[in-house]
N, C-alpha and C positions, 0 to 999 in steps of 0.2 A: 504493500499499499504506499502510496506517495501523498503526502499532506504537506500544504504550504500556505504560509501567512503571505499577504501582501499589503503594504500601507500604500493606501492611495495617494498619501501626501507626497509619495517619492515617485508617483507616475511621471515617466518623461512625455513631453508632447509627442514625440515619434510613435511611443506606444499607445497613445489615444488615437492618433491617426490610423495605425496599423490595426488596432482592435476594432476600430469603428467601421473599417473596411470589410471586416468578417461578419459584420451583423448581417442578419436576414432582413428583409423589409418588415416583417411581422416583430423581430426584435427591436427595430428601430422605431417602429410606433409603440411599442410597450414602453421604451426608454422615454418617449417624449412626454409620457404622462407622469412621469416621475418628478419630484421636486428636486431631487438630487441623484441624477443619473450616474454620475461617475463610479461610484461603488458597484452598480449593476454591470456597467461596461468592463471595469477592471475584473470582476468576478467570471464575465464570460470569456475574456480574453484569457485570463490565467488558465481557466478550465480548457479552453481550445489548445494552449500551448502544452499542458500536461497531457491531455488525451491525444494529441497529435503523435506524442513520442510512443504512447501505447499501442495506437491503433495503425502507426505508420502511414499516417496520411498528412497532408498538408493542413494546418490549422484552419484555413478558410474554406476546407472541403468538410469539415465537421458540422453536422446539422443535428439541432436538438428537436425533440418532440417532447411532449409534456403528458405526464400521467394524470390519474383523475384528479389528485390534490394539487396540480401545478408543478410537481417535482420534474425537473429537466432530465431527459434521458437521451442516451446516445447507444446505437448499437454496437456491441462488441467489447463494451466495458460499463464499470458502474462508476459514478462520481457524484459528488454533491457540493454544493456552495452554501456559503453564509457570509453575511456581512454586517458589521455594527460599528458605528463611529467611524474611524479612518482604517478599518482593517477588514480585509477580505481573507476568508478561508476557504480553502478547496480541498477536496480528497478525491483520488482515483484509486480504484481497487479492481479485483479479479471477483470479489463479492458485493452485495448489496452494501451501500455505506450511506452514513448520514454524519454530518457536522453541524455544529452550533458554535459561534462566538458571539460574546456578549461585552460591550463595554460596561464596566463597574459603574454603578450609579445608585442612588438612594432606591430602597425596596418600597413598593407600594404597601400600604399596611395590609390590605386584604390578601395580597399574595405572601407578605410574611407570615400571616396568620396560617395559611394553606400548607406553606412549607416549613414552618416552624422556626424561622429565624429571619432576623431583619439585618444581620451582618452581609453587607453586599458581597464579599468574597465567597463566603459559604452558601448564600442564596444562590448566586450565578453559576458556582461550580455544580450545584444539584440541577439548577434550571438547564445549563448547556448538556448535562447528560440526558436530562429527559427529552430535550428538544432534539438532540442527535438520534436517541432511540426512535422518536416518532418520524423522523426524516428517513431514517434507515428502512424502515417497515413501510414508508409510504402513507401513513396515517394523516388523519386532520388534526390540527391544534385541538378541537373539540374533544379529543379521546386522550388528552393529556394524562388524566387520573390514572390510565392503565399502564401507562410509560414510566412513572415515577421511580419504580423499583426495578432491580436486575430481572431480565427476562432470559429464560434459557435459550441458547444458541446465539445470543448477542453479546459481544464484547465491547464494553465502552472503556474508554481511556481519557482522562484528563490530559489536555496538551499543556505545554510549557509556553503559554501565551504571553506576549509582550506585557509590560507593566500596565495594570489598569484594565486588563480584560481577562476574562475566563473562556476555556474553549474546550470541547471535547468531541471525540470523534466515536462512532458506533459502527462496527462491522459484523455482518451476520456470518457466522462460521458454518463451515460444511456440516 
């Protein structure tokens, strides 16, 4: 499994131009609706670069489809994307995979009660693990309660995220 972080503040103009050229018309239309399209562009650009190595294709040849919950898919490999604040996270695997990255911030009281902590570091470690499980399984956010605890056949790992962030990856085992 290949897992990479990318700081959107470090993106070069040449990368923006190149990654923009790789977008399909549908992706361009989707990004035009976002208030902050740069993290989305960086996530898809990074994913295409990583997938190109695994699939032995040029990045611009990689075409995403979308699962029932909007999870991006590509034939021949598994991957997942997440972004929060200035950070993008992408994982590519030979097995179903899910990732989540969250910028640490104050925890809303109703969520602190549900997860039993208002400490941002502890809360977002638990949150990213839950979200990574959800995304690995292709489940909707509405099903989050079923994914707060370990699930047989899924391996969740906390990642060494940059300061101020928590991140996790979940991979389905054989």
